C-alpha positions as a printed Julia matrix, in Angstrom:
320×3 Matrix{Float64}:
  -6.24  -27.86  -30.23
  -3.42  -25.59  -31.45
  -2.53  -22.42  -29.58
  -3.97  -20.35  -32.43
  -7.33  -22.1   -32.05
  -7.62  -21.75  -28.28
 -10.69  -19.8   -27.16
  -9.82  -16.24  -26.21
 -10.98  -15.02  -22.79
 -10.67  -11.43  -21.54
 -11.22  -10.55  -17.88
 -11.93   -6.89  -17.05
 -11.68   -5.51  -13.54
  -9.48   -4.79  -10.55
  -9.46   -4.98   -6.78
  -9.63   -8.29   -4.91
 -12.2   -10.05   -7.09
 -10.2   -10.15  -10.3
  -7.21  -12.23   -9.08
  -9.63  -14.84   -7.72
 -11.07  -15.4   -11.19
  -7.67  -15.38  -12.86
  -6.15  -18.01  -10.57
  -8.84  -20.43  -11.71
  -8.62  -19.53  -15.38
  -4.85  -19.49  -15.89
  -4.43  -23.26  -16.21
  -7.39  -23.81  -18.54
  -6.87  -24.44  -22.27
  -7.61  -20.82  -23.2
  -5.79  -17.71  -24.41
  -6.16  -15.38  -21.44
  -5.87  -11.6   -21.17
  -6.48   -9.39  -18.12
  -7.53   -5.75  -18.59
  -6.77   -4.01  -15.32
  -7.85   -0.72  -13.78
  -5.16    1.92  -13.17
  -7.11    4.65  -11.36
  -6.46    3.59   -7.74
  -4.95    6.37   -5.62
  -4.73    4.91   -2.12
  -1.83    3.6    -0.03
   1.46    2.66   -1.69
  -0.09    3.04   -5.13
  -1.21    6.6    -4.43
   2.2     7.64   -3.13
   3.98    6.25   -6.19
   1.49    7.95   -8.5
   2.13   11.28   -6.8
   5.9    10.85   -6.77
   6.38    9.43  -10.28
   3.21   10.4   -12.22
   2.62    6.8   -13.32
  -0.62    4.78  -13.63
  -1.66    2.87  -10.52
   0.47   -0.29  -10.09
  -1.39   -1.98   -7.19
  -4.07   -3.91   -9.07
  -1.57   -4.77  -11.81
   0.72   -6.25   -9.14
  -2.02   -8.48   -7.76
  -2.95   -9.7   -11.24
   0.67  -10.54  -12.05
   0.9   -12.5    -8.79
  -2.33  -14.38   -9.59
  -1.13  -15.38  -13.07
   2.48  -16.11  -12.14
   4.07  -19.54  -12.05
   7.14  -18.27  -10.2
   8.58  -19.9    -7.1
   6.48  -19.27   -3.95
   9.32  -17.4    -2.21
   9.72  -15.06   -5.2
   5.98  -14.34   -5.16
   6.13  -13.74   -1.41
   8.89  -11.2    -2.08
   6.84   -9.57   -4.85
   3.82   -9.18   -2.56
   5.83   -8.17    0.52
   4.7    -4.94    2.16
   7.19   -3.03    4.3
   6.11   -2.4     7.89
   9.17   -0.37    8.87
  11.99    1.52    7.2
  10.9     5.15    7.2
   9.88    6.08    3.67
   9.39    2.42    2.74
   6.6     1.87    5.3
   3.41    0.77    3.56
   5.04    0.24    0.16
   4.65   -3.08   -1.61
   7.8    -4.55   -3.14
   5.87   -5.36   -6.31
   4.68   -1.77   -6.65
   8.26   -0.57   -6.32
   9.45   -3.06   -8.94
   6.74   -1.95  -11.37
   7.64    1.7   -10.77
  11.35    0.94  -11.25
  10.76   -1.01  -14.46
   8.59    1.82  -15.78
  11.46    4.21  -15.09
  13.97    1.88  -16.8
  11.87    1.22  -19.9
  10.22    4.62  -20.05
   6.78    3.05  -20.48
   4.34    1.59  -17.95
   3.05   -1.19  -20.22
   6.57   -2.14  -21.31
   7.51   -2.35  -17.65
   4.55   -4.68  -17.01
   5.62   -6.92  -19.9
   9.15   -7.22  -18.53
   7.96   -7.97  -14.98
   5.49  -10.52  -16.39
   8.33  -12.25  -18.23
  10.47  -12.43  -15.09
   7.56  -13.88  -13.08
   6.53  -16.37  -15.79
   3.02  -14.97  -16.11
   0.45  -17.06  -17.98
  -1.57  -14.87  -20.31
  -1.33  -11.16  -21.05
  -1.69   -8.34  -18.53
  -2.84   -5.03  -20.0
  -3.34   -1.77  -18.13
  -6.56   -0.32  -19.49
  -4.55    2.82  -20.3
  -0.91    3.88  -20.13
  -1.91    7.23  -18.63
  -2.13    8.6   -15.1
  -5.93    8.66  -14.64
  -8.09   10.24  -11.95
 -11.55    8.93  -11.11
 -14.37   11.38  -10.34
 -17.83   10.64   -8.99
 -20.91   12.81   -9.38
 -23.2    12.17   -6.44
 -26.98   12.28   -6.51
 -26.88   15.4    -4.31
 -24.94   17.21   -7.05
 -21.51   17.17   -5.41
 -18.43   15.78   -7.12
 -15.81   13.66   -5.33
 -12.32   13.35   -6.81
 -10.12   10.29   -6.26
 -10.96    6.6    -6.13
 -10.13    6.18   -2.45
 -12.25    9.2    -1.47
 -15.43    8.15   -3.26
 -16.64    5.42   -0.87
 -15.7     7.56    2.14
 -18.18   10.24    1.08
 -20.92    7.75    1.92
 -23.31    9.25   -0.61
 -25.33    7.63   -3.35
 -23.37    7.74   -6.61
 -25.03    9.0    -9.79
 -22.14    8.37  -12.18
 -18.36    8.1   -12.36
 -16.06    9.58  -14.99
 -12.35    9.83  -15.65
  -9.91   12.67  -16.15
  -8.19   13.96  -18.18
 -10.79   14.29  -20.93
  -8.61   13.0   -23.76
  -7.76    9.54  -22.39
  -6.19    7.1   -24.82
  -6.88    3.42  -24.14
  -4.11    0.87  -24.6
  -4.51   -0.41  -28.19
  -3.75   -3.97  -27.05
  -6.7    -3.8   -24.67
  -9.08   -2.85  -27.49
  -7.71   -5.59  -29.75
  -8.11   -8.18  -26.97
 -11.79   -7.26  -26.57
 -12.39   -7.34  -30.31
 -10.9   -10.83  -30.64
 -12.4   -12.32  -27.48
 -14.77  -15.26  -27.49
 -15.72  -14.51  -23.87
 -15.42  -11.26  -21.92
 -15.74  -11.59  -18.16
 -16.5    -8.55  -16.0
 -15.08   -9.55  -12.65
 -16.67   -8.96   -9.25
 -15.29   -6.04   -7.29
 -16.03   -2.48   -6.25
 -18.59   -1.52   -8.88
 -17.87    2.19   -9.23
 -14.17    2.29   -8.33
 -12.71   -0.97   -9.72
 -15.05   -2.2   -12.47
 -16.59    0.8   -14.22
 -13.34    2.81  -14.55
 -12.21    0.17  -17.08
 -15.44    0.08  -19.02
 -16.06    3.81  -19.48
 -12.79    4.66  -21.22
 -13.44    5.93  -24.76
 -13.27    3.17  -27.39
 -13.24    0.5   -24.67
 -16.97    0.99  -24.08
 -17.66    0.78  -27.82
 -15.47   -2.31  -28.19
 -17.4    -4.06  -25.4
 -20.78   -3.22  -26.93
 -19.77   -4.4   -30.41
 -17.67   -7.4   -29.41
 -18.44  -10.73  -31.08
 -17.75  -12.45  -27.77
 -20.28  -13.04  -25.02
 -20.0   -10.52  -22.15
 -20.63  -12.06  -18.72
 -20.79  -10.14  -15.45
 -19.88  -12.07  -12.28
 -22.06  -10.22   -9.81
 -20.9    -9.24   -6.33
 -22.27  -11.38   -3.52
 -22.31   -8.6    -0.93
 -23.07   -4.89   -1.16
 -20.34   -2.37   -0.4
 -20.82    0.53    1.99
 -20.34    3.87    0.28
 -20.73    2.41   -3.22
 -23.58   -0.03   -3.54
 -25.45    0.17   -0.23
 -28.83   -1.48   -0.69
 -28.16   -2.4    -4.34
 -29.89   -5.42   -5.82
 -28.33   -7.44   -8.64
 -30.39   -5.58  -11.24
 -29.14   -2.24   -9.88
 -25.55   -3.44  -10.35
 -26.43   -4.36  -13.93
 -28.29   -1.1   -14.56
 -25.32    0.94  -13.34
 -23.1    -0.84  -15.88
 -25.64   -0.31  -18.67
 -26.08    3.38  -17.75
 -22.32    3.92  -18.01
 -21.39    1.67  -20.93
 -24.59    1.59  -22.99
 -27.33   -0.84  -23.99
 -26.13   -4.19  -25.22
 -22.94   -4.18  -23.14
 -23.87   -7.3   -21.14
 -25.22  -10.66  -22.28
 -25.35  -12.59  -18.99
 -24.96  -12.32  -15.25
 -23.58  -15.01  -12.93
 -25.17  -15.04   -9.48
 -24.68  -17.09   -6.33
 -27.93  -18.94   -5.64
 -27.44  -20.16   -2.05
 -28.15  -18.24    1.19
 -25.14  -16.61    2.86
 -24.43  -18.26    6.2
 -25.48  -16.32    9.29
 -22.06  -15.71   10.88
 -20.77  -14.23    7.61
 -23.83  -11.98    7.27
 -23.28  -10.75   10.84
 -19.61  -10.01   10.13
 -20.46   -7.98    7.04
 -23.3    -6.2     8.83
 -20.66   -4.56   11.03
 -19.41   -2.87    7.84
 -22.93   -1.93    6.71
 -22.84   -4.58    3.98
 -25.46   -7.21    3.23
 -26.09   -9.97    0.69
 -27.0    -8.72   -2.78
 -30.65   -9.53   -3.51
 -31.05  -11.31   -6.83
 -34.24   -9.76   -8.15
 -34.8   -12.17  -11.02
 -37.76  -10.41  -12.64
 -35.96   -7.09  -12.91
 -32.81   -8.78  -14.15
 -34.78  -10.39  -16.96
 -36.27   -6.98  -17.83
 -32.74   -5.76  -18.62
 -32.62   -8.34  -21.4
 -29.71  -10.4   -20.09
 -29.68  -14.09  -19.22
 -29.12  -15.36  -15.67
 -26.6   -18.08  -14.82
 -26.95  -19.42  -11.28
 -24.66  -21.56   -9.16
 -23.17  -22.23   -5.74
 -19.94  -20.31   -6.36
 -18.79  -19.06   -2.94
 -15.74  -20.08   -0.91
 -16.07  -19.71    2.87
 -12.48  -20.69    3.73
 -11.52  -17.09    4.53
 -12.99  -14.52    6.89
 -14.25  -12.53    3.91
 -16.46  -13.96    1.19
 -14.69  -14.83   -2.02
 -15.91  -16.47   -5.18
 -14.62  -20.03   -5.45
 -11.74  -19.93   -7.91
 -12.31  -23.37   -9.4
 -16.12  -23.29   -9.44
 -16.14  -20.01  -11.33
 -13.51  -21.25  -13.77
 -15.52  -24.39  -14.45
 -18.69  -22.36  -14.97
 -16.98  -19.96  -17.37
 -15.46  -22.85  -19.3
 -18.93  -24.38  -19.72
 -20.12  -21.07  -21.22
 -17.26  -21.23  -23.7
 -18.18  -24.8   -24.66
 -21.77  -23.73  -25.24
 -20.52  -21.19  -27.74
């Protein structure tokens, strides 16, 4: 199969769930693009945004690291976080490099392209927008919380999220990637603060709804305190539909094995619990359900299994 004929896969997301998917996908015979959120405002990312008025580099950094074929020591340097040094404390080296390259090139996306070239990244990495975005959340009690990092801390039920400023321009490459994709994968992650900020940008939402490719949502395995407390799988899906519009999802991938007790107990300390897969309500949304044992227990926190998910997504491509 020539490079021109390779199936085109787009992954949309941010946070910790997206790099897990990308590490499994990067070596498959596909043309891969990652559309990454840029609305984070916490930690090193938040400080750089305030100081330099640039889009959030943190999730971009993690995606570059996941897709890179650079030497391990170089990647360790890229992901290094300073623990001393006055003003450097808390900053990630990769965030600083992205900020520096943005300053040199005068453009955030151009800076990402240059860093990706240096780190031998497989696939394309696109910020969902080249602008400095701010996430807002309207709560069910009528209050509005501003800032991605502040939204979960409010510990209120979220009605909807929206972005500022009002006249956001999406990255044209991101729209084109969606339009050409054979498979669009919505990664697991913080539903309201990592996933939806990508999907609600003007023209991106329309491109997802009208895409010729199949749109698959890899559902979270655990709920998240302050965002999806008590949410079932169908409530995750409904939140996406409410924000992006009917017809935005074709399928959902769910883990179909019980979560082991010691892991449930660990998450319970953070007021999180396994997501209930309410099959009947999921089917009422009109999407198909893809089930599998897709969890990796090798770490203290639950992660989707990189290779199992990649294999499952590849099988969906072959079906098409």
